[in-house]
C-alpha positions in Angstrom: -0.1 0.0 0.1 1.3 3.5 -0.8 0.2 6.6 1.3 0.5 10.0 -0.2 0.6 12.2 2.8 0.4 16.1 2.5 1.9 16.3 5.9 5.1 18.6 6.3 5.9 18.9 10.3 9.1 16.8 10.8 7.3 15.4 13.9 4.3 14.4 12.4 5.6 13.0 9.4 8.0 10.6 11.7 4.9 9.7 13.6 3.2 8.8 10.5 6.0 7.0 9.1 6.3 4.7 12.4 2.7 4.0 12.5 2.5 2.5 9.0 6.0 0.9 9.1 5.5 -2.6 7.6 2.2 -2.1 6.4 2.6 1.0 3.7 5.2 2.9 2.0 4.6 6.7 2.9 5.5 9.2 0.1 5.5 12.7 1.7 4.3 15.4 -0.6 5.1 19.4 0.1 2.4 20.4 -2.1 -1.2 19.1 -2.9 -0.7 19.0 -6.3 2.0 16.1 -5.7 -0.5 14.2 -3.6 -3.6 14.6 -6.2 -1.1 13.4 -9.0 -0.1 10.2 -7.0 -4.1 9.4 -7.0 -4.6 10.4 -10.6 -1.8 8.1 -11.9 -2.8 5.2 -9.5 0.1 5.3 -7.2 -1.7 6.1 -4.1 -4.2 3.7 -1.9 -4.6 6.3 0.7 -4.4 10.1 1.1 -3.6 11.9 4.3 -3.8 15.8 4.1 -3.5 18.7 6.2 -6.1 21.4 6.4 -3.8 23.7 3.9 -1.5 23.8 1.6 1.9 25.2 1.5 0.6 28.5 0.1 -1.9 28.8 2.6 -5.2 27.6 0.5 -7.7 25.1 1.9 -7.6 21.7 1.0 -11.7 21.1 1.5 -12.2 21.4 -2.4 -9.7 18.6 -3.2 -11.4 16.6 -0.3 -14.3 17.0 -2.2 -12.9 16.4 -5.6 -11.4 12.8 -4.1 -14.8 11.9 -3.0 -16.4 12.6 -6.0 -13.7 11.4 -8.5 -12.0 8.5 -6.7 -14.6 7.7 -3.8 -12.3 4.3 -3.3 -9.5 6.3 -1.9 -9.7 6.9 1.7 -9.1 10.3 2.9 -7.6 11.0 6.5 -7.2 14.5 7.8 -4.3 15.3 9.7 -5.0 18.5 12.0 -3.8 20.6 14.8 -6.0 21.1 17.6 -6.2 25.0 17.1 -9.7 27.2 17.0 -9.3 27.7 13.3 -9.3 23.9 12.4 -12.1 23.2 15.0 -14.3 25.7 13.2 -13.7 23.9 10.0 -14.0 20.3 11.1 -17.8 19.9 10.4 -17.2 21.2 6.8 -14.4 18.3 6.4 -16.7 15.8 7.6 -19.3 16.5 5.5 -16.9 17.0 2.4 -16.4 13.3 3.0 -13.2 12.4 5.1 -12.7 9.1 6.1 -11.1 9.7 9.4 -9.3 12.7 11.2 -6.3 12.8 13.3 -5.3 15.8 15.7 -1.7 16.0 16.1 -0.1 15.4 19.6 -3.7 13.8 20.6 -4.4 10.8 18.9 -1.3 10.4 16.6 0.6 8.1 18.4 1.5 4.7 16.9 -1.6 2.4 18.0 -4.1 5.3 17.7 -2.9 6.4 14.3 -2.6 2.9 13.2 -6.5 2.1 14.2 -7.2 5.4 12.4 -5.9 4.4 9.1 -7.2 0.9 9.4 -10.5 2.2 10.0 -10.5 4.3 6.9 -9.6 1.6 4.8 -11.9 -0.8 6.2 -14.8 2.0 5.8 -14.1 2.4 1.7 -13.6 -1.5 1.5 -16.8 -2.2 3.1 -18.6 0.7 1.1 -17.0 -0.9 -2.4 -17.7 -4.6 -1.4 -21.4 -3.7 -0.4 -22.3 -1.6 -3.2 -21.8 -4.9 -5.3 -23.5 -7.2 -2.4 -26.5 -5.3 -1.1 -28.6 -5.3 -4.5 -28.5 -9.2 -4.2 -30.2 -9.4 -0.8 -33.4 -8.0 0.8 -33.4 -4.5 2.5 -33.7 -6.0 5.9 -30.4 -7.8 5.6 -28.2 -5.0 3.9 -27.5 -3.4 7.8 -26.5 -6.8 8.7 -24.1 -7.1 5.9 -22.6 -3.7 6.0 -21.7 -4.3 9.7 -20.1 -7.5 9.1 -17.9 -5.9 6.3 -17.2 -2.7 8.3 -16.0 -4.8 11.1 -14.3 -7.7 9.3 -11.1 -7.0 11.2 -12.9 -8.8 14.4 -13.9 -12.2 15.2 -17.5 -11.2 15.5 -19.8 -13.4 17.5 -23.7 -13.5 16.3 -24.7 -12.2 19.5 -22.0 -9.1 19.1 -23.6 -7.9 15.6 -27.2 -8.8 16.8 -26.6 -6.6 19.5 -25.0 -4.0 17.4 -28.0 -4.1 15.0 -30.6 -3.8 18.4 -32.3 -7.1 17.5 -32.4 -10.5 19.1 -30.2 -13.3 17.7 -33.0 -15.6 16.6 -34.6 -12.4 14.9 -31.4 -12.0 12.8 -31.4 -15.7 11.9 -35.0 -15.6 11.3 -34.4 -13.0 8.6 -31.6 -14.9 6.9 -33.6 -18.1 6.6 -36.6 -16.3 5.2 -34.2 -14.5 2.7 -32.7 -18.1 1.9 -29.1 -17.1 2.8 -26.5 -18.5 4.9 -26.7 -18.7 8.5 -25.5 -15.2 10.3 -22.2 -17.2 11.2 -21.5 -18.0 7.8 -22.2 -14.6 6.6 -19.8 -13.4 8.8 -17.4 -15.7 7.6 -17.8 -14.8 4.1 -17.4 -10.9 4.7 -14.3 -12.0 6.4 -12.8 -13.7 3.4 -14.1 -11.2 1.0 -11.8 -8.6 3.2 -9.1 -10.8 3.6 -9.2 -11.8 -0.4 -9.0 -7.8 -0.8 -5.9 -7.5 1.3 -4.2 -10.5 -0.5 -4.6 -8.7 -3.7 -1.5 -6.8 -2.7 1.2 -8.9 -3.7 3.4 -7.7 -0.7 1.1 -9.2 1.8 1.6 -12.7 3.1 -1.2 -14.8 4.4 -0.1 -14.8 7.9 0.1 -11.0 7.9 -3.6 -10.9 6.6 -4.5 -13.1 9.2 -3.3 -11.1 11.9 -5.0 -8.4 10.8 -8.3 -9.9 10.8 -7.9 -11.8 14.1 -7.3 -15.3 12.9 -5.4 -17.4 15.3 -3.0 -18.3 12.4 -2.5 -18.0 8.8 -3.3 -21.9 8.9 -6.7 -20.6 10.3 -7.3 -18.3 7.4 -6.3 -21.2 4.8 -8.6 -23.6 6.1 -11.5 -21.2 6.6 -10.8 -20.2 2.9 -10.6 -24.0 1.6 -13.9 -24.8 3.7 -15.9 -22.1 2.3 -14.4 -21.9 -1.4 -12.9 -25.1 -2.0 -9.7 -23.4 -3.0 -6.7 -22.9 -1.4 -5.3 -19.2 -0.8 -3.1 -19.5 -3.3 -5.5 -20.5 -6.0 -7.5 -17.5 -4.8 -4.7 -15.1 -5.5 -3.9 -16.7 -9.0 -7.7 -16.3 -10.0 -8.5 -13.2 -9.5 -8.4 -12.4 -5.2 -11.5 -10.9 -4.3 -13.2 -11.0 -7.5 -12.8 -14.9 -7.1 -14.3 -14.9 -3.5 -17.0 -12.6 -4.7 -17.8 -15.0 -7.5 -18.2 -17.7 -4.9 -20.2 -15.8 -2.4 -22.5 -14.8 -5.3 -23.2 -18.4 -5.6 -23.6 -18.8 -2.2 -26.0 -16.1 -1.9 -28.2 -17.5 -5.1 -27.9 -21.3 -3.5 -25.8 -22.6 -6.3 -23.7 -25.4 -4.6 -25.1 -24.3 -1.1 -24.4 -27.9 0.4 -21.2 -28.3 -1.4 -19.2 -27.2 1.5 -20.1 -26.2 5.2 -20.5 -22.6 4.9 -24.1 -22.7 5.8 -23.9 -24.9 9.0 -20.7 -23.0 10.3 -22.8 -21.5 13.3 
């Protein structure tokens, strides 16, 4: 993953680089035009922006443009905690920034890493959800979105039901009525989709992805992939990564080959 970062303060640069070390290459930019060029040429997977360019102009128009023209690119604002910035936070939020980080408050490594992960999760879930939501009834879509947005955690059915303010049995009944896999299996499919998206990056190992998604080990992720799809993780990579898992999930949602593997009974 490559991050285009319009961050000029040396201390902030060091913190951002340290937070993403091992997960991303940070390309620091002195001007907004440099960061935008990285997005336009497909070099950047994520953008970190300060609220003003080097000439003092607001980066708000750039945020709006990124959301309109490059909705798959997460935008994280890196902001000083000043009265001027506080007054503009709502505008940036309305413009569609994925996350905000305040200098000296939540930019230490664990917090900053969490913010970047959350930004990536939000955009990834939105992209995957846009493809999947038309395939399920409206009553199931909040459940699907929640599972995609929280795929880094090994969610339980009870946790998801509680977050959606419904009883576990209500969740089971809704999925049964829609002729869909069990809640546990749907959670698993969502985790596999997000894992496959990470595996699309050739620099990531299965073990690294497993760690990020709270699997006990790389072997556990491999076993789950085999159980749900019949394919090894290497085969998934060779056959299109997330596109391969999406195809298998679509078949599951449509009921094709539902008894071929144990996904429906994986409760």
